[in-house]
C-alpha positions as CSV (number, residue, x, y, z in Angstrom):
1,X,29.2,-48.9,-37.0
2,X,27.9,-46.3,-39.4
3,X,27.2,-42.8,-38.1
4,X,23.6,-43.2,-39.2
5,X,23.2,-46.3,-37.1
6,X,24.8,-44.5,-34.2
7,X,22.4,-41.5,-34.5
8,X,19.5,-43.9,-34.6
9,X,20.6,-45.6,-31.5
10,X,21.0,-42.3,-29.7
11,X,17.5,-41.2,-30.8
12,X,16.0,-44.5,-29.7
13,X,17.7,-44.3,-26.3
14,X,17.2,-40.7,-25.5
15,X,14.6,-39.3,-27.9
16,X,15.5,-37.3,-30.9
17,X,15.7,-33.9,-29.3
18,X,17.6,-34.9,-26.2
19,X,20.0,-37.1,-28.3
20,X,20.9,-34.1,-30.4
21,X,21.4,-31.9,-27.4
22,X,23.6,-34.5,-25.7
23,X,25.7,-34.9,-28.8
24,X,26.4,-31.2,-29.0
25,X,26.7,-30.2,-25.3
26,X,27.6,-33.1,-23.1
27,X,31.3,-33.6,-22.5
28,X,32.3,-37.3,-22.1
29,X,35.5,-38.0,-20.1
30,X,35.9,-41.3,-21.9
31,X,36.3,-39.3,-25.2
32,X,39.1,-37.2,-23.9
33,X,36.8,-34.4,-22.6
34,X,35.0,-34.0,-26.0
35,X,31.4,-34.0,-27.0
36,X,30.0,-36.6,-29.3
37,X,30.1,-34.1,-32.2
38,X,33.7,-33.2,-31.4
39,X,34.8,-36.8,-31.2
40,X,33.1,-37.6,-34.6
41,X,34.9,-34.7,-36.2
42,X,38.2,-35.9,-34.7
43,X,37.7,-39.3,-36.3
44,X,36.7,-41.4,-33.3
45,X,34.7,-44.3,-34.5
46,X,30.9,-44.2,-33.9
47,X,31.2,-47.6,-32.2
48,X,33.7,-46.3,-29.6
49,X,31.6,-43.2,-29.0
50,X,28.5,-45.4,-28.5
51,X,30.4,-47.5,-25.9
52,X,31.3,-44.3,-24.0
53,X,27.7,-42.9,-24.2
54,X,26.4,-46.3,-22.8
55,X,28.9,-46.3,-20.0
56,X,28.3,-42.6,-19.1
57,X,24.5,-42.9,-19.1
58,X,24.4,-46.5,-17.8
59,X,22.5,-47.8,-20.8
60,X,21.4,-51.4,-20.0
61,X,23.4,-54.1,-21.7
62,X,20.4,-55.4,-23.7
63,X,20.2,-51.9,-25.5
64,X,23.9,-51.5,-26.1
């Protein structure tokens, strides 16, 4: 998954402003206690990050 696709999925699910805030501020335990931005910088794939976001925020399967 490309990062641009990941960011579009985040914005579609949470709204552009909230998605940006979540990416910068919300620590995800499934990402080793990192934020989305930290995980991206560390080289974690966007697909893996999206899976963790979906799990953490209980995104319905049809929108994953």
